[in-house]
Residue frames as qw, qx, qy, qz and C-alpha x, y, z in Angstrom:
[[0.000, 0.891, 0.453, 0.000, 0.00, 0.00, 0.00],
 [0.455, 0.356, -0.033, 0.816, 1.58, 3.27, -1.02],
 [0.193, -0.245, -0.423, 0.851, 1.63, 6.43, 1.06],
 [0.255, -0.029, -0.224, -0.940, -0.89, 8.33, -1.09],
 [0.551, -0.287, -0.691, -0.370, -3.48, 5.55, -0.85],
 [0.460, -0.341, -0.676, 0.464, -3.05, 5.36, 2.91],
 [0.040, -0.152, -0.185, 0.970, -3.49, 9.15, 3.21],
 [0.399, -0.144, -0.435, -0.794, -6.66, 9.01, 1.11],
 [0.571, -0.346, -0.741, -0.073, -8.13, 6.23, 3.23],
 [0.386, -0.348, -0.545, 0.658, -7.25, 7.91, 6.53],
 [0.023, 0.009, -0.053, -0.998, -8.46, 11.28, 5.21],
 [0.462, -0.309, -0.547, -0.626, -11.96, 9.89, 4.84],
 [0.532, -0.399, -0.707, 0.242, -12.16, 8.75, 8.47],
 [0.244, -0.881, -0.125, -0.385, -13.63, 11.27, 10.91],
 [0.526, -0.829, 0.186, -0.043, -11.29, 12.81, 13.50],
 [0.902, 0.142, -0.028, 0.406, -8.12, 11.45, 11.87],
 [0.329, 0.662, -0.157, 0.655, -6.46, 14.87, 11.82],
 [0.472, -0.735, 0.175, -0.454, -7.38, 15.53, 15.43],
 [0.951, -0.293, 0.082, 0.063, -6.03, 12.14, 16.49],
 [0.753, 0.371, -0.087, 0.537, -2.80, 12.73, 14.59],
 [0.035, 0.756, -0.191, 0.626, -2.38, 16.10, 16.27],
 [0.712, -0.622, 0.155, -0.287, -2.96, 14.60, 19.72],
 [0.963, -0.150, 0.114, 0.194, -0.45, 11.80, 19.16],
 [0.751, 0.229, 0.112, 0.609, 2.27, 13.48, 17.11],
 [0.286, 0.572, 0.090, 0.764, 2.03, 17.26, 16.87],
 [0.432, -0.814, -0.382, -0.060, 0.70, 18.30, 20.25],
 [0.567, -0.703, 0.006, 0.428, 3.99, 19.41, 21.77],
 [0.524, 0.111, 0.330, 0.777, 5.47, 20.91, 18.62],
 [0.085, 0.568, 0.147, -0.805, 5.03, 24.61, 17.99],
 [0.570, 0.660, 0.487, 0.042, 2.85, 25.52, 15.05],
 [0.386, -0.380, 0.303, 0.784, 5.11, 27.10, 12.46],
 [0.260, 0.445, 0.653, 0.555, 2.58, 27.94, 9.76],
 [0.051, -0.791, -0.382, 0.476, 1.73, 31.36, 11.15],
 [0.440, 0.664, 0.281, 0.534, 1.62, 34.40, 8.94],
 [0.396, -0.506, -0.154, 0.751, 3.56, 37.54, 9.66],
 [0.312, 0.884, 0.345, 0.049, 2.34, 40.88, 8.30],
 [0.373, -0.715, 0.211, 0.552, 5.78, 42.48, 8.56],
 [0.433, 0.019, 0.624, 0.650, 6.65, 41.67, 4.94],
 [0.153, 0.721, 0.592, 0.326, 3.44, 43.26, 3.74],
 [0.238, -0.918, -0.180, 0.263, 3.92, 46.30, 5.97],
 [0.482, -0.439, 0.348, 0.673, 7.37, 46.82, 4.46],
 [0.276, 0.176, 0.628, 0.706, 6.04, 47.17, 0.90],
 [0.071, 0.767, 0.630, -0.093, 2.84, 49.11, 1.67],
 [0.079, -0.774, -0.012, 0.628, 4.32, 52.62, 1.58],
 [0.121, -0.302, 0.641, 0.696, 5.81, 52.02, -1.87],
 [0.129, 0.392, 0.873, 0.260, 2.63, 50.34, -3.09],
 [0.042, 0.816, 0.466, -0.339, 0.51, 53.30, -1.96],
 [0.096, -0.664, 0.255, 0.696, 2.91, 55.73, -3.64],
 [0.139, -0.105, 0.786, 0.593, 2.89, 53.79, -6.92],
 [0.038, 0.477, 0.849, 0.227, -0.88, 53.35, -7.07],
 [0.016, -0.586, -0.385, 0.712, -1.93, 56.81, -5.81],
 [0.155, 0.312, -0.345, -0.872, -2.09, 58.40, -9.30],
 [0.246, -0.145, -0.856, -0.432, -4.27, 55.57, -10.60],
 [0.171, -0.504, -0.788, 0.309, -6.56, 55.62, -7.58],
 [0.018, 0.495, 0.181, -0.849, -6.96, 59.40, -7.82],
 [0.281, 0.281, -0.436, -0.808, -7.96, 59.23, -11.47],
 [0.012, 0.190, 0.977, 0.092, -10.20, 56.16, -11.14],
 [0.400, -0.273, -0.307, -0.820, -13.79, 56.74, -12.14],
 [0.485, -0.114, 0.623, -0.602, -16.43, 55.99, -9.53],
 [0.563, 0.084, -0.695, -0.439, -18.03, 52.66, -10.18],
 [0.840, -0.335, -0.362, -0.224, -19.06, 49.49, -8.47],
 [0.400, -0.678, 0.549, -0.282, -17.84, 48.61, -5.03],
 [0.798, 0.215, -0.563, -0.007, -15.75, 45.45, -4.90],
 [0.679, -0.616, 0.342, -0.205, -15.06, 43.37, -1.81],
 [0.618, 0.465, -0.625, 0.106, -11.72, 41.56, -1.91],
 [0.763, -0.520, 0.275, -0.270, -11.33, 38.78, 0.64],
 [0.628, 0.398, -0.657, 0.128, -8.42, 36.48, 1.40],
 [0.768, -0.574, 0.151, -0.241, -8.00, 34.02, 4.22],
 [0.945, 0.001, 0.006, 0.328, -5.00, 31.99, 3.14],
 [0.445, -0.722, 0.135, 0.512, -1.65, 33.50, 4.04],
 [0.458, -0.083, 0.527, 0.711, -0.26, 33.37, 0.52],
 [0.163, 0.647, 0.578, 0.470, -3.26, 35.25, -0.87],
 [0.260, -0.838, -0.316, 0.360, -3.25, 38.07, 1.70],
 [0.313, -0.459, 0.285, 0.781, -0.30, 39.88, 0.07],
 [0.184, 0.210, 0.703, 0.654, -1.74, 39.43, -3.41],
 [0.066, -0.737, -0.653, -0.163, -5.25, 40.59, -2.51],
 [0.282, -0.767, -0.174, 0.550, -3.94, 43.62, -0.62],
 [0.228, -0.348, 0.420, 0.807, -1.88, 44.78, -3.57],
 [0.103, 0.403, 0.773, 0.478, -4.73, 43.95, -5.95],
 [0.121, -0.813, -0.538, 0.187, -6.98, 46.22, -3.89],
 [0.222, -0.657, 0.101, 0.713, -4.55, 49.09, -4.32],
 [0.202, -0.080, 0.660, 0.719, -4.44, 48.53, -8.07],
 [0.037, 0.551, 0.780, 0.295, -8.22, 48.65, -8.48],
 [0.112, -0.498, -0.036, -0.859, -8.64, 52.04, -6.85],
 [0.350, -0.375, -0.767, 0.386, -10.22, 52.67, -3.48],
 [0.204, -0.865, -0.341, -0.307, -12.62, 54.95, -1.74],
 [0.327, 0.253, -0.410, 0.813, -11.11, 57.72, 0.26],
 [0.276, -0.596, -0.685, 0.314, -12.72, 58.52, 3.60]]
C-alpha cells in the first residue's frame, strides 16, 4: 500500500487529523503562522505607486476583496490598491 493511498483512506475517516495532532504534533510549535511584517514593508511604496491611478479612477461598483490563506493576503492587498479605493 503506497503512502498516497493510505493518506486518502485515513483522510476519509472522521477525526483522523485531530487524532494525529494529539499523538504526534501536540507538543510541537505551530510554524505555519503568517507575519504581516513583509506586507507592511512594501505598503508605503505600493501606496505611492498606485496613488495616481486611484486618484484618477472613475467611480463605479464597489468590490469586496477577501483572502483568508496567508499566501493570498499579500496578493489581494496589492490587488486592492491597483483597483482604486474609496477615500474617507
